[in-house]
N, C-alpha and C positions, 0 to 999 in steps of 0.2 A: 532514553536519549531522545534528543529533539530532532537533530538532522543527520541523515545518512546519505551514502553515495549509492545511487541507483543508475546503472548503465553509464557510469563515468561522470555523473553529475551530482552535485550536492542537492538534495531535496529536503524540504520541510514536511511535516505531517500533512499539512493542507495540499501541497503539491503532490505528494504520493497518493493521497486520496483521489485527487484530480486525475492522476495518470491511470488509476483503476476504474473510476467512475465514468470518466469522459467530460466531466464538467466540475467546477469548484464545489466543494461542500460547504454547508452552513458552519460546520465545526469539525475539528479533527483533533484526536488525542495523540499521544506520543507514539512514535514508531518503535516496534519490538521485533526481536527474532522470532520467527514462526516455528523454529525447530523442525523444519521440513525441507525437502529439496525440490527444486522445480522439476516438473514432469517433462519438460521440453529440453532443458540443457544440463540439469543436475546441479545448477548453482544454488546459492543461499536464497531463501525467501523471507521477506519481511511482511510484518502485519501491522495494520493501522485500523483503529476504530474511528468511524466518522459518521456524521449525520447528513445525508443528501437532502433530507427534508425534515420538517418539525415532528413527524411521526415515525421516522425510522432511524435505527442504529445499526449500522453495518460493520462487520470486519472484513476489511479487504486485504488480499494477499498479493504481493508483487515480487517477482524474481529481481534480483539485483543485477544480473547479467544479460537478460534477454527481455522480449516483450511480453511474456507470460504474465497474466494477472487474473485473479478470480475474487469472488466474494462469497459470502455465507447466506445469501439469499436462498 
């Protein structure tokens, strides 16, 4: 899937990566279900792979319902 609803707003993979990272990524892949629950609120978590720089490929995780976010660094 390309776009998903996060905290009541439709987001693209690039925007989701920006919410996780704090700044726009160079590139982002599609958004997927992470098959886990948010440790803060118990909501569904989404995953997105993105490149914050030329030398890094990160998988970021973001709750659809609250501000919780993490990455695999």
